[in-house]
N, C-alpha and C positions, 0 to 999 in steps of 0.2 A: 860869839861865845864869846871865849876871855883874850882873844889875841895869838893862839896859837893858831898852828894850822890844821885844818880838818883835812884826814886823809882814808878816813871811813866812809865807804861808797854802798851804796844799794846793791842787794843781790837779791836773785831770783828764790830763794829757799822760801816755803812756802811760813807764816808765821804760825800758825796753828800746831806743823809738823814741829817747830823748832820748841815751843812750849810745851808740846806732850814730852821730848825729851828731857825736859829739865828734872835732872835726879831728886833733888829735893822735896820732898813731897809738901811741906808749906810753903815752900817758895814757887814750885809750879802750881798748886793752886791760887798763891796773890798773881801769879802773871795771869792767870785765866778773869780774875778779878779786874785786874789793872787793863789788860787789852780792851774788855767790854766798857769800862769808866773811860779809856783815852778814846775808845771809837765815837762812842754817845756824846762826850764834851768837845771832842775836836772835831767831829763830823767826817773824818777822814777816815781812811782804811790804811790799815798797819803794812809797812814795809820792815823786813829785813835791812839793817845796816852793819855791813860786815857779818862777822860770826855770832855777836852775842847780843845786838840792840836793836829792839822793835820801836820802829820811829811813825808818827804820824803828822803826815804834812812835810813840808818842808822848807825852804829859804835859800836865797842866793846872798852869798857875802863875798866882798872883796875888801882886802886891806889894804892899807898906803901903799905897802911893798908894792902892790899889783896882783898878788894871788888872791885869786878866786876860785870858787866853787860853791857847790851844795850842800845843805846838812840839812839832820833829821829839825822838825820845829820843834817838838815835843815825843818823849819816850822812855825807857824804861829798859834796863837790864837785868833781869833774875840771876845775880853772880852767886857763887860759891858761899861768902858771908854774910851778904845783903841784897838787897834790892837796890839797885842806881835809877834813880827818876832825874832825865834830863829836860833842860829849857824852862824850869818851873821858880828858880829865884831870881832872872835878873828882872823882872818887871817894879813898879816901884811898890803895890801892893804886899809884897812877898814877906819881907821883914815883919808885918802883924801878924799874916797869916801863918809864917812860921812860929810865932810866939805860941799860935793856937794848936798847932798842928798835933805834937805828943812826942814820944821819941824819936830823934832824928839825931843826924850828923850831916854837917855841910862838907862839901869838897871845891876844889877850886872852881868846877863849871856844874856839879850835880849834887845830888839832894840821896843824903843813904836813909834807907829805912830795914830795921832789922827784919820786920812782918807787919803786915797792914795792919793786925792787931793790937799793935803800937799806938798805931795813930788815927785820928778823927777823918774819917774818910772823906765826910762832909767839906771840910776844911781843905783835905787834898784836892779835891774834883775843883775847888775855887781857884786853888793853883795852880793845876792844869790848867781851866777855863782861861784865868788873867795870865799867864805865861805865854798860852799859846797865842792870843792875841797881843800880846807884846811883843812876841818872836816875829810873829807875821805880819802885824800891821804897824808896827812902830819903829822897833827896831832897824828892821831890815824890808828889802824889796817884798811885796806879793810871794804867797806860797808857788812854789813850783808847780805847774798844771803836770797829773800824770804820775807824780812822787809820794 
């Protein structure tokens, strides 16, 4: 990620249960579409990370300070104000893809989208594919099995 320590850990909460409890109907419907898209593109089953992040795959990180752990490789969170998308903006292809994505905002380590109707979902799939590959194959060690 971007140099900060990741403290969010995987949980045993079922992803389908979490998504079904998302209050905002558009955000809930978008989360269902994102879940299908991330599963298909990454080939990974989702797992909850902390109370609100849906993650696909994982990687092991280690900082120069010696701090290490596991983090989700790619994922999303249907927040109250927008969809937060993780692991999609570090790869070399991201800049060109983001120019074609549609309406979005950038955070320190994530991409914010108000609703999926605002973006080109084919470009979003390319961001997921290239971002997941970059995080798991080029930037960090191979994905952690069973996560």
